[in-house]
KEPA-700074 format. One record per residue (C-alpha): residue number from 1; residue in three letters; chain; x, y, z. Coordinates in steps of 0.02 Angstrom, whole numbers, always signed. Layout:
N
n/res/chain/east/north/up
NUM/ALA/A/X/Y/Z
...
END
This chain:
361
n/res/chain/east/north/up
1/MET/A/-4688/+676/-4983
2/ARG/A/-4879/+610/-5061
3/VAL/A/-4839/+456/-5109
4/GLY/A/-4989/+356/-5213
5/LEU/A/-4976/+136/-5238
6/VAL/A/-5046/+85/-5372
7/ILE/A/-5106/-127/-5368
8/TYR/A/-5227/-256/-5397
9/GLY/A/-5373/-281/-5259
10/ASP/A/-5331/-273/-5082
11/LEU/A/-5171/-252/-5004
12/ASN/A/-5223/-395/-4881
13/THR/A/-5204/-491/-4990
14/VAL/A/-5126/-658/-4878
15/SER/A/-4961/-666/-5008
16/GLY/A/-4755/-620/-5009
17/GLY/A/-4787/-482/-5139
18/TYR/A/-4938/-390/-5043
19/LEU/A/-4805/-425/-4893
20/TYR/A/-4701/-334/-4935
21/ASP/A/-4809/-182/-4993
22/ARG/A/-4915/-185/-4847
23/LYS/A/-4726/-162/-4715
24/LEU/A/-4685/-19/-4855
25/VAL/A/-4850/+95/-4830
26/GLU/A/-4843/+36/-4644
27/HIS/A/-4671/+110/-4626
28/LEU/A/-4707/+280/-4757
29/ARG/A/-4873/+298/-4640
30/LYS/A/-4764/+299/-4471
31/HIS/A/-4668/+412/-4533
32/GLY/A/-4764/+539/-4600
33/HIS/A/-4802/+518/-4774
34/HIS/A/-4961/+523/-4847
35/VAL/A/-4978/+359/-4924
36/GLN/A/-5132/+301/-5058
37/VAL/A/-5196/+155/-5117
38/PHE/A/-5248/+171/-5273
39/SER/A/-5352/-21/-5292
40/GLN/A/-5363/-96/-5485
41/GLU/A/-5496/-260/-5502
42/PRO/A/-5425/-404/-5562
43/ARG/A/-5487/-482/-5718
44/THR/A/-5404/-625/-5838
45/SER/A/-5256/-586/-5979
46/ALA/A/-5366/-495/-6079
47/GLY/A/-5475/-371/-5952
48/ASN/A/-5323/-287/-5866
49/LEU/A/-5257/-276/-6055
50/LEU/A/-5408/-184/-6063
51/ALA/A/-5401/-95/-5924
52/ASN/A/-5281/+6/-6038
53/PHE/A/-5398/+96/-6105
54/SER/A/-5507/+170/-5949
55/ARG/A/-5463/+366/-5880
56/HIS/A/-5507/+322/-5717
57/LEU/A/-5373/+317/-5633
58/ASP/A/-5289/+439/-5747
59/GLU/A/-5390/+585/-5645
60/SER/A/-5398/+472/-5478
61/ILE/A/-5185/+496/-5496
62/LEU/A/-5185/+699/-5547
63/ASP/A/-5317/+735/-5420
64/ALA/A/-5225/+683/-5292
65/ARG/A/-5090/+793/-5303
66/LEU/A/-4931/+666/-5284
67/ASP/A/-4752/+696/-5261
68/VAL/A/-4727/+497/-5348
69/LEU/A/-4826/+354/-5393
70/LEU/A/-4790/+167/-5338
71/GLN/A/-4879/+53/-5442
72/ASP/A/-4850/-144/-5397
73/GLU/A/-4761/-247/-5556
74/LEU/A/-4890/-364/-5545
75/ASN/A/-5011/-213/-5614
76/HIS/A/-4888/-192/-5761
77/SER/A/-5002/-274/-5927
78/SER/A/-5179/-136/-5857
79/LEU/A/-5031/+8/-5837
80/ILE/A/-4943/+31/-5998
81/GLY/A/-5075/+151/-6070
82/LEU/A/-5099/+260/-5892
83/ASN/A/-4931/+282/-5901
84/ARG/A/-4911/+324/-6066
85/ARG/A/-5049/+455/-6053
86/LEU/A/-4986/+509/-5858
87/ARG/A/-4829/+584/-5974
88/GLY/A/-4821/+775/-5966
89/ARG/A/-4963/+766/-5838
90/PHE/A/-4908/+702/-5719
91/SER/A/-4744/+772/-5610
92/GLY/A/-4662/+648/-5491
93/PRO/A/-4561/+490/-5545
94/VAL/A/-4695/+324/-5592
95/ILE/A/-4586/+195/-5487
96/SER/A/-4614/+5/-5477
97/ILE/A/-4595/-114/-5366
98/VAL/A/-4537/-249/-5440
99/HIS/A/-4566/-444/-5340
100/HIS/A/-4521/-561/-5476
101/LEU/A/-4570/-563/-5676
102/ARG/A/-4704/-642/-5755
103/CYS/A/-4617/-690/-5910
104/SER/A/-4491/-801/-5802
105/GLU/A/-4605/-898/-5733
106/ASP/A/-4637/-1099/-5787
107/TYR/A/-4761/-1050/-5952
108/PRO/A/-4720/-1119/-6143
109/ALA/A/-4616/-1026/-6227
110/TRP/A/-4716/-941/-6328
111/GLN/A/-4847/-877/-6173
112/ARG/A/-4673/-817/-6086
113/ALA/A/-4644/-714/-6263
114/ILE/A/-4790/-614/-6258
115/TYR/A/-4767/-608/-6058
116/ARG/A/-4572/-552/-6111
117/GLN/A/-4641/-408/-6229
118/LEU/A/-4756/-322/-6101
119/GLU/A/-4675/-326/-5974
120/ARG/A/-4537/-235/-6065
121/THR/A/-4662/-136/-6132
122/TYR/A/-4705/-76/-5958
123/LEU/A/-4550/-88/-5867
124/ARG/A/-4496/+65/-6034
125/SER/A/-4642/+169/-5960
126/VAL/A/-4597/+165/-5800
127/ASP/A/-4454/+310/-5698
128/GLY/A/-4341/+205/-5587
129/PHE/A/-4360/+16/-5465
130/VAL/A/-4379/-38/-5311
131/PHE/A/-4300/-255/-5319
132/ASN/A/-4352/-357/-5176
133/GLY/A/-4161/-442/-5225
134/GLU/A/-4016/-447/-5347
135/THR/A/-4095/-575/-5451
136/THR/A/-4234/-503/-5507
137/LYS/A/-4162/-327/-5543
138/SER/A/-4019/-428/-5636
139/VAL/A/-4196/-495/-5728
140/VAL/A/-4265/-332/-5771
141/HIS/A/-4100/-249/-5836
142/SER/A/-4093/-432/-5957
143/VAL/A/-4254/-371/-6026
144/VAL/A/-4250/-177/-6027
145/GLY/A/-4059/-124/-5983
146/GLU/A/-3968/-28/-5848
147/SER/A/-4040/+158/-5872
148/GLU/A/-4157/+196/-5765
149/PRO/A/-4126/+244/-5535
150/SER/A/-4161/+65/-5453
151/VAL/A/-4149/+23/-5270
152/VAL/A/-4124/-162/-5204
153/ALA/A/-4241/-184/-5030
154/VAL/A/-4234/-387/-4984
155/PRO/A/-4378/-417/-4891
156/ALA/A/-4395/-493/-4720
157/GLY/A/-4454/-639/-4648
158/ASP/A/-4473/-571/-4475
159/ARG/A/-4646/-568/-4453
160/PHE/A/-4631/-678/-4308
161/ALA/A/-4580/-620/-4145
162/VAL/A/-4475/-797/-4150
163/GLU/A/-4368/-839/-3986
164/ILE/A/-4291/-1000/-3984
165/THR/A/-4088/-1072/-3956
166/ASP/A/-3991/-1176/-4056
167/ASP/A/-4004/-1323/-3894
168/GLU/A/-4221/-1326/-3932
169/ILE/A/-4171/-1336/-4121
170/ARG/A/-4045/-1496/-4077
171/GLU/A/-4195/-1573/-3991
172/ARG/A/-4344/-1537/-4102
173/SER/A/-4224/-1637/-4215
174/ARG/A/-4186/-1762/-4114
175/GLN/A/-4424/-1818/-4127
176/THR/A/-4406/-1854/-4301
177/ASN/A/-4544/-1989/-4267
178/PRO/A/-4611/-1926/-4360
179/LEU/A/-4536/-1795/-4468
180/HIS/A/-4635/-1657/-4485
181/MET/A/-4625/-1545/-4639
182/VAL/A/-4705/-1390/-4686
183/PHE/A/-4768/-1313/-4824
184/LEU/A/-4787/-1100/-4858
185/GLY/A/-4865/-1012/-4991
186/ASN/A/-5027/-998/-5059
187/VAL/A/-5058/-1160/-5177
188/ILE/A/-5022/-1141/-5324
189/ARG/A/-4934/-1243/-5442
190/ARG/A/-4775/-1117/-5448
191/LYS/A/-4748/-1167/-5254
192/GLY/A/-4742/-1344/-5313
193/LEU/A/-4852/-1441/-5188
194/HIS/A/-4860/-1587/-5321
195/THR/A/-4660/-1618/-5297
196/VAL/A/-4689/-1596/-5091
197/LEU/A/-4823/-1744/-5109
198/THR/A/-4739/-1852/-5250
199/ALA/A/-4582/-1880/-5159
200/LEU/A/-4715/-1923/-4982
201/ALA/A/-4821/-2050/-5067
202/SER/A/-4680/-2178/-5083
203/MET/A/-4583/-2171/-4906
204/PRO/A/-4694/-2251/-4759
205/HIS/A/-4809/-2192/-4712
206/ASP/A/-4781/-2195/-4508
207/GLN/A/-4625/-2092/-4562
208/TRP/A/-4681/-1920/-4591
209/GLU/A/-4809/-1779/-4557
210/LEU/A/-4864/-1644/-4681
211/SER/A/-4944/-1467/-4639
212/VAL/A/-4990/-1369/-4807
213/ILE/A/-5006/-1196/-4746
214/GLY/A/-5077/-1039/-4866
215/ARG/A/-5242/-1001/-4973
216/LEU/A/-5353/-1118/-5058
217/ASP/A/-5469/-991/-5166
218/VAL/A/-5340/-928/-5279
219/ASP/A/-5313/-1075/-5411
220/GLU/A/-5455/-1213/-5345
221/ASP/A/-5403/-1298/-5499
222/TYR/A/-5262/-1347/-5434
223/VAL/A/-5290/-1363/-5256
224/GLN/A/-5433/-1502/-5323
225/GLU/A/-5296/-1612/-5408
226/MET/A/-5186/-1595/-5270
227/ARG/A/-5344/-1663/-5148
228/THR/A/-5346/-1794/-5287
229/GLN/A/-5155/-1839/-5272
230/ILE/A/-5163/-1855/-5105
231/ARG/A/-5304/-1986/-5124
232/ARG/A/-5271/-2093/-5265
233/SER/A/-5108/-2082/-5160
234/GLY/A/-5161/-2161/-4991
235/ILE/A/-5093/-2028/-4918
236/PHE/A/-5208/-1930/-4840
237/GLU/A/-5202/-1962/-4667
238/ASN/A/-5036/-1881/-4651
239/VAL/A/-5094/-1745/-4717
240/THR/A/-5190/-1576/-4661
241/MET/A/-5213/-1436/-4785
242/TYR/A/-5229/-1311/-4654
243/GLY/A/-5272/-1162/-4741
244/ALA/A/-5249/-963/-4699
245/LEU/A/-5214/-977/-4560
246/PRO/A/-5181/-834/-4415
247/ASP/A/-4987/-810/-4385
248/ARG/A/-4983/-859/-4198
249/GLU/A/-5066/-1039/-4279
250/ILE/A/-4907/-1032/-4436
251/ALA/A/-4797/-977/-4288
252/ARG/A/-4858/-1157/-4198
253/LEU/A/-4854/-1250/-4337
254/LEU/A/-4684/-1181/-4374
255/ARG/A/-4613/-1208/-4211
256/SER/A/-4649/-1404/-4201
257/GLY/A/-4589/-1434/-4399
258/HIS/A/-4429/-1485/-4454
259/VAL/A/-4402/-1480/-4630
260/LEU/A/-4506/-1320/-4764
261/ALA/A/-4535/-1386/-4909
262/VAL/A/-4584/-1272/-5035
263/PRO/A/-4485/-1324/-5215
264/SER/A/-4554/-1150/-5300
265/SER/A/-4550/-1158/-5511
266/TYR/A/-4499/-1012/-5497
267/GLU/A/-4483/-881/-5326
268/GLY/A/-4432/-688/-5373
269/TYR/A/-4375/-702/-5186
270/GLY/A/-4432/-819/-5048
271/ILE/A/-4470/-738/-4875
272/ALA/A/-4591/-907/-4830
273/TYR/A/-4405/-978/-4819
274/LEU/A/-4362/-811/-4688
275/GLU/A/-4481/-860/-4608
276/GLY/A/-4448/-1042/-4579
277/MET/A/-4283/-1032/-4540
278/ALA/A/-4337/-900/-4392
279/PHE/A/-4383/-1053/-4313
280/GLY/A/-4223/-1165/-4373
281/LEU/A/-4303/-1260/-4515
282/PRO/A/-4213/-1284/-4657
283/ALA/A/-4295/-1248/-4821
284/ILE/A/-4298/-1383/-4954
285/ALA/A/-4316/-1234/-5121
286/THR/A/-4272/-1251/-5300
287/THR/A/-4089/-1158/-5406
288/SER/A/-4242/-1080/-5521
289/GLY/A/-4245/-898/-5459
290/ALA/A/-4207/-800/-5323
291/ALA/A/-4192/-959/-5154
292/HIS/A/-4018/-972/-5170
293/GLU/A/-4002/-783/-5107
294/ILE/A/-4057/-854/-4974
295/ILE/A/-4017/-1012/-4948
296/SER/A/-3845/-1085/-4966
297/HIS/A/-3835/-1268/-5024
298/GLN/A/-3833/-1430/-4905
299/GLU/A/-3765/-1286/-4775
300/ASN/A/-3941/-1216/-4703
301/GLY/A/-4065/-1297/-4803
302/TRP/A/-4071/-1379/-5016
303/LEU/A/-4082/-1333/-5184
304/ILE/A/-4141/-1437/-5287
305/GLU/A/-4198/-1464/-5473
306/PRO/A/-4362/-1396/-5510
307/GLY/A/-4486/-1538/-5526
308/ASP/A/-4341/-1656/-5461
309/ALA/A/-4457/-1757/-5310
310/GLY/A/-4339/-1882/-5316
311/ALA/A/-4176/-1777/-5260
312/LEU/A/-4321/-1705/-5130
313/ARG/A/-4378/-1884/-5074
314/SER/A/-4173/-1922/-5050
315/ILE/A/-4150/-1772/-4947
316/LEU/A/-4291/-1831/-4837
317/SER/A/-4262/-1982/-4795
318/THR/A/-4081/-1933/-4736
319/VAL/A/-4120/-1812/-4656
320/ARG/A/-4266/-1920/-4558
321/GLN/A/-4082/-2052/-4537
322/GLU/A/-3985/-1897/-4495
323/PRO/A/-4044/-1815/-4336
324/GLU/A/-3848/-1714/-4320
325/GLN/A/-3848/-1644/-4481
326/LEU/A/-4036/-1569/-4471
327/ALA/A/-3991/-1497/-4307
328/VAL/A/-3831/-1411/-4401
329/LEU/A/-3919/-1369/-4531
330/GLY/A/-4080/-1305/-4428
331/ILE/A/-3940/-1203/-4336
332/ALA/A/-3861/-1119/-4489
333/ALA/A/-4042/-1085/-4556
334/ARG/A/-4091/-987/-4381
335/HIS/A/-3900/-884/-4390
336/ARG/A/-3951/-885/-4584
337/PHE/A/-4101/-775/-4530
338/LEU/A/-4049/-685/-4386
339/ARG/A/-3901/-603/-4524
340/GLN/A/-4054/-530/-4633
341/PRO/A/-4100/-351/-4613
342/GLY/A/-4283/-337/-4529
343/TRP/A/-4450/-247/-4621
344/GLU/A/-4401/-86/-4556
345/ASP/A/-4217/-51/-4635
346/SER/A/-4279/-129/-4753
347/MET/A/-4429/-4/-4788
348/CYS/A/-4303/+151/-4735
349/ARG/A/-4176/+100/-4913
350/VAL/A/-4329/+110/-5004
351/ARG/A/-4400/+286/-4924
352/SER/A/-4222/+348/-4941
353/PHE/A/-4218/+302/-5124
354/LEU/A/-4428/+397/-5136
355/GLN/A/-4336/+547/-5042
356/GLU/A/-4197/+551/-5178
357/MET/A/-4323/+550/-5342
358/THR/A/-4452/+681/-5255
359/GLY/A/-4294/+793/-5196
360/ASP/A/-4389/+764/-5043
361/GLY/A/-4218/+784/-4898
END
């Protein structure tokens, strides 16, 4: 197959969605398919809408003689005009890779209504969907119905070659002075770092430490707000903001951690939770979004309401005082990770779907 993929910016951007897209491109190329990436410049919301009036991408796509065109749904507001113009000119299917809808995020009601209308218009302009989970599939169907073909291919958490035994997890759980928490994700408001910091500020400062791993340049205003919160709370010595790190350093910090805390206001899936579970770290997530597809409350992690710093504080206090419970949840988290399909298996599902859609047996 000759496959096109439309994204914003650089395919190597650090985020779960870009990791998913990157793994798909690598898989398709590995199996002999030609993949051409078309990059749109990410702009403001108004700038993304204005991109609909440019015909440059139209000609590039048509000149590539593709069998199928993939589009990251993140680009939805820039692609409505393109998809309308491609009708009758592009013979292959247009497939949207949906990680989560923007209208699912925690915006004011009026703003979510605008996003919902834009996304509905875009989603109705494509011929099929690749969903990262059942939650995302359900949300999209609630917006546009179930008319188009689709496949669910869940992300994996196996980018680290982790070998860790149940006994190692038990031993680590006994060494919780201090309790080492890890926040893994780009530092943006949706990921809920402010909730973690609020919960920790009222705990004795000699009982815990927090490693924050993730890009600090996505929302610099929010990062500055977090630095101010850390300083005013008097917890500067307890929190290390590492920024983006190479995989070997992420793996080192996860191996030394006790709990992964990423209480997002919404997650389309939550690759970070799986990556922590690979090391036997139970995760603290929220009830909003798809984290429940990975985490079973009080079995291999915890699900709290978004923004509930009190519940988060209670969990951390309990696991520090009850290392056996931490060990049980950590072992269950590791076993849940081991049941998750790997990237090769998941991307094989997408490849089979694309071949079915294009008639490429």
